[in-house]
Every structure is written in structure tokens, then in C-alpha cells.
N, C-alpha and C positions, 0 to 999 in steps of 0.2 A: 504494500500500500504506500502511496505517495501523497505528499501535501504540497501546496503552494504556500511559501512563506514570504511575508513582506519584510525585507531586510532593514527597513527604517526603524521598526520597533520589535522585530523578531516575533511577530504575531502570525497566526494562521490567516490566510487570505481566502475569501470565497469570491469567485468571479461574480460580477454584478448581474449577469444574465442567468445565473444558475438558480434553479428553483429553491425556495426557502426550505423545503423539507429534505433536500439533498444535503449530505454531509460535506465535510471538508476534504475527505479522502478520495483518491483516484486509484483505480486498480493497477495502472501501469504508468511508467514515467512519461511515455508518449502521450497518454491521456492528460496528464497534468500539464505538459508542455503545450498541448492544444488548448487547455484552459487559459494559459497566459496569452496565447494568440487570440482567442475569443475576447479576452479583456481588452487587448489593444484595438481590435476591430470595433468593439462596443463604443469605446471612447472616440475613435476616429469617425464612426457614424454620427456621433453627437456633434463633433466639430463640423463635419460636412453639412449636416442638416441646418445648423445655426448659420453657417456661411450662406446657404441657399436662402434662408429667411432674410438675412441681411442684404443679399443681392436684390431681393424684392422690395427693399426700402422699409421693411418693418423692423421694430426693435428685436434684439436677440431673444427676449423672453417670450416672444410669440411662438417660438419653436417648442415642440413637445420634449425636446432633449435639452432644454436650457439648464436644468440643474446639473446634468452630467457634463455639459459644456463648461459650466463654472468650475466643477471639480477638476476637469482636465486642464484648465487654463489659468486658474487663479493661484496666487501664492498661498503658502501655508499661513494660517492665522493662529492667534492664541487659543482659539476654540477647537482647532483641528490639529491633532498631533501627527497626522500623516500628510505628506505632500503628494496629492493625487496626480500631479503632473508627472512624477516619476512612475507612478502606478500605470498611468495611461500609456506611457511609452514602454512599459515592461522592464525598466531599468532596475527597479527595486524589488522585483519578484524573482524567486528562484524555487526550483523543485528540490525537495528533500524527502528522503525515505522516512516513513512514519516512525520507525524504531529509532532513528537518529535524532528526532526532534524532542526537545524538552521545553515545555511551555513555561514562560516566566510566571512566577507567582507574585501577587500583589497583596500586601498587608495594609489594611485600612482600619481606622478607628472612627467610630461615629455613634450617633444616637439611633437606637433601634426604633423603626416606625411602629413596631408592635406595642411596646410598653414604655418607651422613652429611656430605658437604661443605656448606659454607654457600653458598647461591645467592640471587640477587635476581631476582625475576620481576615483569613488568608485564603484567597481564591486564585484559580488560574486566570490569566489575563482575559481570556475569551468569555469568561462568565461575569465579569464586572459590569454592573448596570443591567443585567438580565434578570429574569424571574428567579434565577438560582442565587442571587446576591441577597443575603439577609439585610443589608443596608438599603435595599431597594423596596419601595412600598409594595410593588406588585408581588413580592415574595410571599406576603401574608394575605393577599387578596385572591390568589388563585386556588 
């Protein structure tokens, strides 16, 4: 099994056009490399569509791909830890065997949304902010 890793923060990467119920893993290295190629094409389609809309004299946000266009062309901000310009060109993506990958762990301290007590949790990076995160309110509402 193989994974696509974003080398900017050593996190697992799921291609944007992949179905949400599909996992991060690929059966072969060729399939994972094809996922990187699909990611590049996805962002290139967004850039091409916005350029077409701009050629018609409309603002770029009239394109249905405007959000993906912004990801692929704008600088990294304080709110985004990943520079998607490097993802869109495939520069920061690499294929790694599943057994060779060790996911970074994040330790956070905060107030529990359940009872207000202060708790410290250590989670894999991919689970921070999801329904598996005890510091996230949706953990207690599902």
C-alpha cells in the first residue's frame, strides 16, 4: 500500500477529486503517482476555466472553479499552513510506502466542550479538528 505525502508538513494528502469515502491509500505506486497527476490536472483545469471566464470580460469569481483557482495561485497566508501553489504543480507531493510513513502526533491542551474541564490530548495530525478530536465540539454531538 502507498500514500501521497505533502512534504510541506509531512501530512497525508488526499487528491481533491477523490471521493470522500475513499481512503488515503493506493494499492500500487503507479496508482499513487497517477493521483499526483490527477491533482495537477485538477488545478490546471481550474486555472484554464478562470482564464476563459476572464477572457469573456467577467470577474474570476464567476467561474465555478474560483476557489480552486485561488488555492492554486495565491500565497500562503497565516490561516493556511500549506502553500497550495506547490501542491498544484506537484512539487510538494511524493509517494511513500504505507509501512515507511509515521504520522506526526500533535499534543494540545484546551477546555473540553463537554464539561469545561481542561484536558490535554495527543492525536495524529490527520485527526485534529475532526469528529475524532475531543477538543472539537462535534466529538460529543455525534
